[in-house]
N, C-alpha and C positions, 0 to 999 in steps of 0.2 A: 503492499499500499505507499502511495507516495506521501509525502510531508502535506501536500495540500489537500487529499482526502482523509486524512486521519480526522479525528473527532476535533481535537485541537486545531489543526489546519483548516478545516472547515469554519470554524468559530472565528478564526483570525480573517479569513476571506469575507464572512459575514460582516465582521466590524470595519474592514478598509472599505467595503462597497458603503457603509453607511457614512462613514467619514467622506469617502470621494462624492457623495450625493450633495455635500454642504461645501465642498471647494470653492473659493470666490471666483476661480477663473472659470468654474462652469456655471456658477449662477449669478454672477453680476452683470456680464455684458446685456443680457436681454432684459434688463430692468432701467438701464440707463436712459434719462431723459435727454432731449435735444437740448444742444448748447442755448444759452439766452443771447439778448440783444448784448448785455454786458458782460461781466466777468464771471468765472465760475470759481469758486472758492470750495475745494474738498478738506473738511474737518470730519474728524472721527475717533472713537474711542473703542478699545476690546481687543480681545485676542486675535480677532480676524481682522482689524482694522488695516495693518499695512498690506496684507495679501490683497483685501479689497480695493484699497488705494493704487495698488499694481495693475490690478484688472482695469481699474478706470483709466490710469495712463494708456495701457495697451489697447483700448478700445475707443479712446475719446478721437472725437474727428480731428484729422490732421489740421492743424493750424489754429484750432480753436482754443482761446486762453484758458490755462488750467493752473493752479495752485493751490497751495494748502498745508495743512498740518494735522497728522494724526498720530494719537498716542496708543501704543501697545505695551504688551507684557514683555519684559526682558527676553531675549532669544526668540521673539516670535515678528521679528523686523523681517523687511523684504527691499530689494534694492530699486527704490522708487526714485525717479529722476526730477520730477517737478512737484510732488507732493515730499515735505519734508516728515520723517518718521522718528518719533522719540520712544524711547523704550523706558518703562518705568516698573514698580513693583505691584505684585498683586499677591494675595488677596488684601492683604493690609497697605494702605496708599502709603506713598514717599513724596519726598519733596519733587523729584522729576515729575511726577504725575501731576501734583499741585502746580508748578511752573508752566508745564505743558495747557493744563486747562486754562489759565490765566491768559495765555498767549492766543489759545483758541477765542476765547471770549472777546479779546481785544481785537483780533483778525476779523470778526462778523461785526463788530460794532461800528463799521465805517462803510456800509453798502448801500446800494440804490435799489429803487423797485426793478430797474433792469437786471441785476445781478441775480444769480444763483447759487445758494448752498447746498452742495451736496454733502449731507450727513451721511458717515458709514458707521455703523452702530453693531456691535456685537457682544456676546458675553464677554463678562470681564471689566466692561466698560464703566462700570459705576466706581468701583475700586481706582481704576485708570484716570478717571477724569473726576479729581480729587480738588475742588475748590471750596474751602470752607465758606461758611456764611459769614456776613459782616461780625465782628466780634469773637469768631471762634477761631481757633489755633489749629495747624494740621494735626498735631499730637492729641486735640480733643476727641476729632475723626477717629484717629488710630485706636484710640483706647476704647471706643465705642465698638468700633468693627471688630475689634478681637474679641470683647466680649461676647456681640452676636454671634460670631462664628462657633465658640466654642458652648453656648447653651443649648444649640439645637433648632434654632429659629429657623424659619422657611426663607427663601429667596424674596418671597413678597414681604414678609415682614422687615427683612433686613434692608431692602430697598425702601420701603417705605420712610424707615427711620434716615438712612443716608440722604433721602431728597429733602427733608426738612432740616437737615444741617450743611445744605449746600448753596453755593451760589449760583449753579449753571444746571442742576439737573432738575427733574420734575416740570419740565417746559422752559425752563428759564434761558436755556439758551435759544430757542426759538423766540424768545421774546427780544432777544439780544440781536438777533439775524434782521429785525424789522427795518426797513420795508421789503428786503429782499424775499425772492421766493425760496423755501426751503423745501428739499425732496431728501427724505430718509428711506436709506436701504438699510435695512436691519437683518442679521442672522440670528435667528431666535434660540437664546438658551433657558427659557423660563417655561415651566409648566403652565399651558393654555394660551402660551404666546400674546400674552397681553403687552402691548405696546409701551403702556405707561410703566412696565416692569423691567423691559429689556434695557438693562444699563442705567436703570433708574428713570428711564423715559426723559433724556435732556430736550427733546424737540416735539413732546405731544403734552396734552393736557393731563394733569394730575388728579385724579378722584379721590387720594387720601389727603388728610389733614394733619397738623400739628398735634391735635388730642390723640389721633390714630397712632401717631410715632410715640407719643409719651404714653400712651397704654401699652404699647409692645415692649418697652423698656421696663414698665412697672410689671407687666406679666412674667417676664425672666428675671427680675430682681437686680436690674442693672439701675445702679443708682449715681455712679459717675462717670464721666468727670463733671463738676458741678456746673461749669461753664455750659456744656451741652444740655444739662437737664434744664436749666433757667433758660436758655434760647428756646428749648421746647415749651415750656410754660408760659412765655412771652407771647409766644405764637405772632409774631409780626410779620408782615410780609408774606402771606400764605401763597403757595404755587399758584400757578393759573389752572383753573377749572375748567372741565368741558364745557364749550360754548364761549370761553373767553377769546376777546379779541386778539389778534396775532397769533394765536396757538390752535392749531387744529391737525387733524389725523388725516387730511386729504392728501398730503403729500408723503405719506408713509407707505411702504411696501416692504412686508417680510419676504425675502428671498430666498430663505431656507430654514427649518426647521425640524424638530426630531421626527416629526409626521414623514417628512420626506427621507430621512435617515432609515426608519424602520421598513418603508415601503421598499428601498432599494435592496434590504436585507432580506425582506420575504420575496422578492423576485427571485434573487439568488437561490436561495433555498430551494424555491420550486422548480429551479433548472436542475437542480441534483434531486429531483423526485423526494424532496422532504416537505412535510406539511408545515408551513407555519402558523403559528397561533400568535396575533398580536395582543396583548395584555393592556397596551395603552402607551400613548407617548407624552404622558404628564403625569406619572406616579410619583407621590411624595411620601414624607413620612419617615419615620427612624428606618434606616439603612438594615438594620438586624432584625426588624419586624417585618419588614416588607420581604426579606430572605427565607423567613420562617413559612409566611402563606405562599411563595413560590414554591419551596421544597414540597411543601403538602400537594400542592399541584402536580407537581412533578412525579410525586410517588402514586397520586391517584392515576394518572395517564399511565406510568410504566406497568401498573396493575390491571389496564384496560377499562378504567373506570372514568376516564376523563373526557373532555368534549373533544379530542382529536387523538388519534392511533399512533403510534410509533412506526416509522420515524417522522420525528416531527423536531421542531424548534420553538420555543416559547419567546418572543422577543418583548421587550419594553424600552420606554425611554422616561425622561422626567429628572427629577433631582432630589435624592434623597436627601436626610440629615443625619448627622452623628451627634447625640449628646456626650461629650467628653468626659468621661469619668475616670479614666485611668491617665497613665504615663507614657503609653505607648506612641507610635507613630503609624499613621496610615491615612488614606482618603475614604471617603464615603463608598467607593467602588470595592477595594478589597475588603472593608468592614462587610459590606454585603456579601461578599464571596465567602468570608470566613464563617459568617454566621449560616450562608447556605450549605457549605460542606458540614458543619456541626449538625444541622438538621436533616441533611440527605444520608448520614450516617455511612458513607461509602457503598451507596447503591449501584448495582451494577447498571451500566449502559447509560449511565447520566453525565453529562461534562457540562461545563459551563464557563462562560465571560463574563467580565463586567468592566467597561473602560469609560473614562471621561473622553469625549470625542475630542477636546482640546489637546490631548495627549499628556495633560498633567492631572493626577488624581490628587486633590486638596492640594496639599504644598510639597510632595514628593516629587521624584524623577522618572515616575513611571505613569503609564497611562490607566492601568489596571492589573489585571491577573486572571488567571485559569484555575479552574478545578475539574478534579476527575474521580473516579470511583476510587483511585488510590492514595487522594491527597491525605486523607488522616491517618492512613497506614504509613505513609513514608514519613511523616511528622512524627508519628510515635517513635519510629525509628531513629530519629534525630533527638529525642528526649523532649519534644515540644508537645506542650499541653494546649490544645486548640483552645478549649474553653476558656482556660486562665488567661489566654492572650486575648482572646477577643474582650472579656471583662476588661482588661488593661488598655482596650482600644491599638493593640498592637499588631494590626494587621500586616502592615507593611514588613515588620519583622518575621512574622509567620511566612508570608510567600518569599521573600528574600530568601531565607535558609532554604525554601524548597527549589528554588531558582525558576518560580514560576511567575513572576513579574512580568508584565509585556510592557515592552518598552518602545514606544513609538518616536519620541521627541513630539517638539511643537509642530501641530499640525496645521495651525495657523487659521482654523475654523473652530466652531463650538456650537453644536446643538445638543450640549449636556450629554447625561449617560445613555449608554447603549448596554444594553444587558441581553445575554442569549443562552438558554438552557437547551443542550441538545440532547434528546432522549431516544437512542438508538435502536432500541428493542423491547418489546414487551417484556414483563417479568413473570418467570415461571409461577404459577400458583402452586 
């Protein structure tokens, strides 16, 4: 059996198909607007921003003016010639991101109604486009960000808070662009593809409020830093709401999302005579709990009691969360897989993969990992206690010891998590 047709090889091919479906060079060109009478200014933020800008440059009409600035995560740059690329930190913002956000704000503040702002937005943009609201320091945003990332808050909750501590997110960038026309091309990494949540919606109206943001911090017991809490309580200068003058969703286009990625993986599975079962493109919740639910379904299918019969593959997308209680390392995808392996208990004929489509699982260097029927047995021979490591949130250490981490490097796109559980044959009763 060739490596490409082994269970692991097939899972990797499915993941590659999912990622390639959202490649900027594939999805940007057909959504480009016509050049305006005046200037075209490209701005953007996110893990795909530089690759999106390169795609714009490659397909922009010859001789039409084009310039701008985008900020992307470190090591996610691209060799653009007309659009400047700045690399900054993610998921906790840094000074490079703050300075780039200020420059973007300044660039769009001197435009006419004949000009076009082409905003390239993708996952990660909220951390990368970090311009604190008046009266706040970068350190305030960093402290709140770290607390939200550790407490298990959803991306919708995190970005609600971020928008109300920002001078550029939550529609404020669109206000700064007036009277120029704004067209936003977005690669969505959020469950549900809500434009106001993708990168905290810098160019679209914001339906959330200061009160919503404060309630989220209260829910998770986050009471510091004092400056951020007081800023939310004061509730001055609310974000522009739906229907506000100068901000609309008319020029907003989602050009790639998790639904597209799952469809690409499903098509590839069918070409191999494997039945796909799509569990949803917007799954959320604790990674370990979702893994237990998926393991229970996989067990039922293997016993011949499920909605599909083997050979089949269960695919899903979305963004899980991890409430950090231990001292270990790992992202939400390896956390999911370690919990899945524990729940599968070495069941024969079941293999799984989970990755972040941007190539970085959390803050680690891997995209995700792979599990198979022998995962727990191999771990035991190395003296690894899988359940203890799961309790310590040390999924990275577990899969690194097994050499089962998946390393893709930065993919320069991001439609969030991709998970696939391959069930190769029914289990004998």
